[in-house]
C-alpha positions, 0 to 999 in steps of 0.5 A: 875729762877722763871717762871710763866704761861707766861714765858717771857724768853721762846724761842719764835718762830716768832710772827705769830707762837703764832697762829695756824700756820701750814697750807700749800697752794696748787695750780694747773694750767691746760693750754693745749698747754702752756709750761710755766705755772710754772710761773703762779704757782709761782705767785699763790704760792707767793699769798699763802705765808701766808699759809707757809713760810718754803718751797716751790716747783713746779712740771711741767708736759708735756706729762706725764713727770714731772720736779720739783724743791723744796727747803727750804725758801720763794717762791721768795728766791727759784725760779728765771727765770732760774729755772722757765724756766726749769720747762716746762709743760702745767700742773703744781702744787705747794706747800708752807709748814709750817710743820704739820707732819714731820720734817722741812727739804728739803726732806719733801718739796712738791710737792712729785713726785712718779715714778711707772711702766708706769709713774709718778705722783706729789702730793701736800697736805694741811692737816693732816692724823689722821691715818698716823702713823698706815698706815705707820707702816703697809706699812713698815711691808710689805716692803714699803720704805719711803723717807720722814717723812711726812704723804703726802707720805703715800697718794702718796705711796698708790696711786702708789701701786693701780695705776698699776691695775687701772686708776688714779681715781680708785687708788685715790679712793681706797687710800681715802677709808683707809686714815682718816683726813683732806686733800686738794690734787692737783695731776697731772698724765698723761694729768690730773690735779686732785683736792680732798677735804676730806669728811668733807671739813675741808681744803679748795680747790676751782676752777677757770677758765682762758681763757686757762684752769683751776686753783685749789687753797687753796684760791680764792685770787690768781685768779685775779692775774692769770686772773681766775674767781672763779667757785666754791669750790670743795665739801666735798668728791669730786674729780674733774678731769680736762682733755680734757679742761673740769672738771669731778666730782667724789663724792668718799665718803659717805655723811659726815657732812660738817665741814669747818675749823673755823680758816680759817675765824678767822685767816688763810685765806687772807681777800680777799678770799671766802671759801665755799661761804663766804667772809673772810673779811665779816666774820671777820668784822662781828665777830668784830661787834659781839664782841663789842656787847658781850664785850663792854667797855668804851675806847678812841681808838680801835687798832689791833694786825696786821695784822690778828686782823685788820679786826675784829678791824675795825668791833669792832670800827664801832659797838662801835662807838669808833674810830679805830687807829693804835697802832702798826707798824709791821716790815715785814722784820724781819727774824725768830728770834726764831733761834737766840741763844742769850737770849737777842734776844729771849726776843726782839722777839716780839719787833722786829716784832712790834713797838708801835706807842706811839703817838696813845696810850700814856695816852689813854684807849686802846681796843686791838683786836687780832684774837686769844690767843693760848699759851698766851706768845706773848699776855703778851709781847704786853700788856706790850709794850702798858703799857710801851708806856704810855697806861692808860688802855689796854682792850684785846678783842679776835675775836675767842672763847677760844682755849681749844683743839688741832687741828689734821687736819693740823693746829699745836696747842700745846698739851692741857696742853699748851693751856692757855685757857685749863688750866686757867680761863679767869680771870687768863689769864687776870691777867697773861697778865697784861690786865685791862679786857679780853673778847672773842667772843662766839662760837655762835657769831663766827658761826653767823659771819661765817654764814655757819651754826653751823653744817657746821663748824669744831669748835673742837679747841673751843669745843673739838667736833671733826668731826671724830674719832681720832685714834692717839689722845693719841699718839699726846698728849704724844709727 
């Protein structure tokens, strides 16, 4: 069978996996005297479900004794009242996962619980270590046995090794002296809840205050649900230790350049979250407005690829004066169509997720806003759906710059040769997807929208300018 740069018969993962879909979400709740806070963690994980739909888990700590439960699936599928009630503790952490490093298997679900002489600790990790393989092999050479294939276990094993002779804070600090990469960690040990953010602040982590204690979370969107108020973000290179009803701050790393992940604002975070003082909705809306200035086109209606392109589309419509309308209806109840072996099901994968609202597109010149184009396999299907529904023209506008380089910090992108913008010109991509025109927001425009300063954002996937050395890059590209 003849193939093109967009092999329409390629087995696709579910619609969202066209994006950088490999994040995780972490939650930690501290409420001394309350033994049922696993339920609060459950609700928090439910609000972070967009960050990972592969597995979920909760570990509850009461007096240093840790109970946990984790399994494959969605949060609401895994937990029920009986399980939640068994997880008694006044400190609890939780995790939702979509695999970055390590296989998709229940054994790799988090939180990880490690038992050492004198106690236990539970750890949940969002991010990716760039030297995990090197560290793991060194530890295995010294007799350390690993139970999982995830890089997070390297962190847990190192902490457990150091803690026999040090406090938990010292053990974590010694561990972080050797690990490199991106990480937001929540850890519970003894009577403490601990949060850690990597020296560049690539992965997000914030602190909320409740009447009963504190909350740590990947995103602030969970705080209203838990009755918490956003205090601040954990700083890059900072460890916060919550105990005795107070927060103590321990800067553990030398001052590094801040490098918050641009893709959190472009795609991954929920629009109602604030990250490093910048509201995600505001950033996306402004990005759409800037996109309209940089790539105007005469058309009848602006639509979005739901849901991640919607906020930018609203901004584009506002700036351009072209009305915003719904072009697609999204089916939110479709399972993971990529596991279906039938070829016809694979070819229908996007149509199962999206249905064109023919009445809004037929005979019209359409501006379709998407948040990003990574491989391009989904985009060609979506454009064809619009043309098949009678769209007169389809002009694709993208609310992020061309993705030219892989991410190694917790968001799984393909090898560089599978990134469509790394191997084709914009004109070739436009022709390949069957669009009438194609325009991406510039790097400068995206940074203006995020408004944190060019020197405080990791934009490596758009520029190849990584915020740290990558000792395992060559290995990653060879896989």
